[in-house]
C-alpha beads as a LAMMPS data file, in Angstrom:
LAMMPS data file: protein, C-alpha beads

121 atoms
120 bonds

1 atom types
1 bond types

-500.0 500.0 xlo xhi
-500.0 500.0 ylo yhi
-500.0 500.0 zlo zhi

Masses

1 110.0

Atoms # bond

1 1 1 1.217 14.082 16.420
2 1 1 3.676 11.243 16.936
3 1 1 2.698 7.713 15.907
4 1 1 4.138 4.464 17.164
5 1 1 4.745 1.470 14.934
6 1 1 1.759 -0.223 16.571
7 1 1 -0.445 2.820 15.815
8 1 1 0.608 2.725 12.175
9 1 1 0.129 -1.026 11.731
10 1 1 -3.242 -1.035 13.483
11 1 1 -4.545 1.798 11.314
12 1 1 -3.344 0.080 8.149
13 1 1 -5.017 -3.186 9.123
14 1 1 -8.243 -1.391 10.003
15 1 1 -8.309 0.783 6.878
16 1 1 -7.071 -2.044 4.667
17 1 1 -9.924 -4.302 5.761
18 1 1 -12.470 -1.546 5.191
19 1 1 -10.980 -0.742 1.772
20 1 1 -11.002 -4.407 0.765
21 1 1 -14.695 -4.791 1.548
22 1 1 -15.588 -1.370 0.102
23 1 1 -13.832 -2.204 -3.159
24 1 1 -15.647 -5.520 -3.489
25 1 1 -19.013 -3.902 -2.804
26 1 1 -18.363 -0.905 -5.085
27 1 1 -18.481 1.593 -2.203
28 1 1 -15.934 4.040 -3.598
29 1 1 -16.809 6.772 -1.072
30 1 1 -15.835 4.615 1.905
31 1 1 -12.751 3.421 0.032
32 1 1 -11.711 7.029 -0.650
33 1 1 -12.186 8.068 2.996
34 1 1 -9.926 5.262 4.189
35 1 1 -7.437 5.897 1.388
36 1 1 -7.067 9.502 2.533
37 1 1 -6.284 8.303 6.062
38 1 1 -3.538 6.077 4.698
39 1 1 -2.120 8.821 2.494
40 1 1 -1.875 11.049 5.564
41 1 1 0.026 8.288 7.379
42 1 1 2.296 7.808 4.373
43 1 1 3.205 11.490 4.533
44 1 1 4.155 10.905 8.176
45 1 1 6.273 7.883 7.213
46 1 1 7.898 9.790 4.369
47 1 1 9.622 12.048 6.902
48 1 1 11.575 9.146 8.456
49 1 1 12.578 6.422 6.004
50 1 1 14.103 4.218 8.694
51 1 1 10.882 4.239 10.722
52 1 1 8.886 3.865 7.514
53 1 1 10.794 0.739 6.496
54 1 1 10.362 -0.684 9.997
55 1 1 6.581 -0.388 9.521
56 1 1 6.447 -1.292 5.831
57 1 1 8.320 -4.579 6.212
58 1 1 5.534 -5.760 8.537
59 1 1 2.828 -4.414 6.234
60 1 1 4.275 -6.477 3.382
61 1 1 3.568 -9.600 5.461
62 1 1 -0.106 -8.723 5.932
63 1 1 -2.656 -11.240 4.702
64 1 1 -4.671 -8.355 3.212
65 1 1 -3.808 -7.750 -0.438
66 1 1 -4.746 -4.063 -0.102
67 1 1 -2.139 -3.569 2.626
68 1 1 0.486 -5.546 0.708
69 1 1 -0.126 -3.363 -2.350
70 1 1 0.068 -0.150 -0.317
71 1 1 3.300 -1.294 1.333
72 1 1 4.913 -2.253 -1.985
73 1 1 3.841 1.090 -3.463
74 1 1 5.418 2.905 -0.539
75 1 1 8.689 1.077 -1.147
76 1 1 8.681 2.324 -4.734
77 1 1 7.777 5.870 -3.687
78 1 1 10.471 5.964 -0.993
79 1 1 13.106 4.126 -3.019
80 1 1 13.528 1.366 -0.428
81 1 1 13.508 -2.379 -1.096
82 1 1 12.486 -1.659 -4.696
83 1 1 13.263 -5.092 -6.180
84 1 1 11.185 -6.917 -3.572
85 1 1 8.381 -4.374 -3.977
86 1 1 8.289 -4.989 -7.726
87 1 1 8.212 -8.752 -7.127
88 1 1 5.382 -8.355 -4.613
89 1 1 3.309 -6.301 -7.051
90 1 1 4.000 -8.771 -9.877
91 1 1 2.950 -11.626 -7.616
92 1 1 -0.276 -9.864 -6.613
93 1 1 -1.077 -8.976 -10.217
94 1 1 -0.440 -12.503 -11.494
95 1 1 -2.926 -14.234 -9.191
96 1 1 -6.336 -14.499 -10.768
97 1 1 -8.040 -14.700 -7.382
98 1 1 -6.893 -11.148 -6.618
99 1 1 -9.235 -9.784 -9.294
100 1 1 -9.501 -5.992 -9.123
101 1 1 -6.713 -5.895 -6.528
102 1 1 -4.371 -7.618 -8.973
103 1 1 -5.339 -5.120 -11.646
104 1 1 -4.517 -2.292 -9.232
105 1 1 -1.079 -3.808 -8.530
106 1 1 -0.461 -4.101 -12.287
107 1 1 -1.393 -0.440 -12.835
108 1 1 0.981 0.660 -10.072
109 1 1 3.800 -1.302 -11.703
110 1 1 2.951 0.162 -15.107
111 1 1 3.118 3.730 -13.763
112 1 1 6.361 2.968 -11.906
113 1 1 8.002 1.528 -15.003
114 1 1 6.759 4.265 -17.317
115 1 1 7.658 7.230 -15.068
116 1 1 10.592 5.752 -13.168
117 1 1 9.095 7.039 -9.929
118 1 1 5.883 6.804 -7.955
119 1 1 4.109 9.549 -6.046
120 1 1 1.685 8.968 -3.216
121 1 1 -0.882 11.733 -3.014

Bonds

1 1 1 2
2 1 2 3
3 1 3 4
4 1 4 5
5 1 5 6
6 1 6 7
7 1 7 8
8 1 8 9
9 1 9 10
10 1 10 11
11 1 11 12
12 1 12 13
13 1 13 14
14 1 14 15
15 1 15 16
16 1 16 17
17 1 17 18
18 1 18 19
19 1 19 20
20 1 20 21
21 1 21 22
22 1 22 23
23 1 23 24
24 1 24 25
25 1 25 26
26 1 26 27
27 1 27 28
28 1 28 29
29 1 29 30
30 1 30 31
31 1 31 32
32 1 32 33
33 1 33 34
34 1 34 35
35 1 35 36
36 1 36 37
37 1 37 38
38 1 38 39
39 1 39 40
40 1 40 41
41 1 41 42
42 1 42 43
43 1 43 44
44 1 44 45
45 1 45 46
46 1 46 47
47 1 47 48
48 1 48 49
49 1 49 50
50 1 50 51
51 1 51 52
52 1 52 53
53 1 53 54
54 1 54 55
55 1 55 56
56 1 56 57
57 1 57 58
58 1 58 59
59 1 59 60
60 1 60 61
61 1 61 62
62 1 62 63
63 1 63 64
64 1 64 65
65 1 65 66
66 1 66 67
67 1 67 68
68 1 68 69
69 1 69 70
70 1 70 71
71 1 71 72
72 1 72 73
73 1 73 74
74 1 74 75
75 1 75 76
76 1 76 77
77 1 77 78
78 1 78 79
79 1 79 80
80 1 80 81
81 1 81 82
82 1 82 83
83 1 83 84
84 1 84 85
85 1 85 86
86 1 86 87
87 1 87 88
88 1 88 89
89 1 89 90
90 1 90 91
91 1 91 92
92 1 92 93
93 1 93 94
94 1 94 95
95 1 95 96
96 1 96 97
97 1 97 98
98 1 98 99
99 1 99 100
100 1 100 101
101 1 101 102
102 1 102 103
103 1 103 104
104 1 104 105
105 1 105 106
106 1 106 107
107 1 107 108
108 1 108 109
109 1 109 110
110 1 110 111
111 1 111 112
112 1 112 113
113 1 113 114
114 1 114 115
115 1 115 116
116 1 116 117
117 1 117 118
118 1 118 119
119 1 119 120
120 1 120 121
């Protein structure tokens, strides 16, 4: 199946919103279902880094912290825009209002720095 940039961005916004609410309510099953959808899309993006970056740069501008975190993680995994991705994750993790989402961003950075790479499963 071939996805357009609009298809990708719409799915990320939809799944990101669901994941945000599921995380806050402790609904890990719903969060996992949506996370699997996004991982599948990442695997699609992984095949074309130019197209991936075209999508990711818009995802980084999302107002949803889940989508911003996913996008920054993808940058690290793909080796594109790494410095800005690290800054984005540091920014997310430093804001107290991000709560669990900030903790998630911090853990991603910790893994990245420890391993020197990041895998998206």
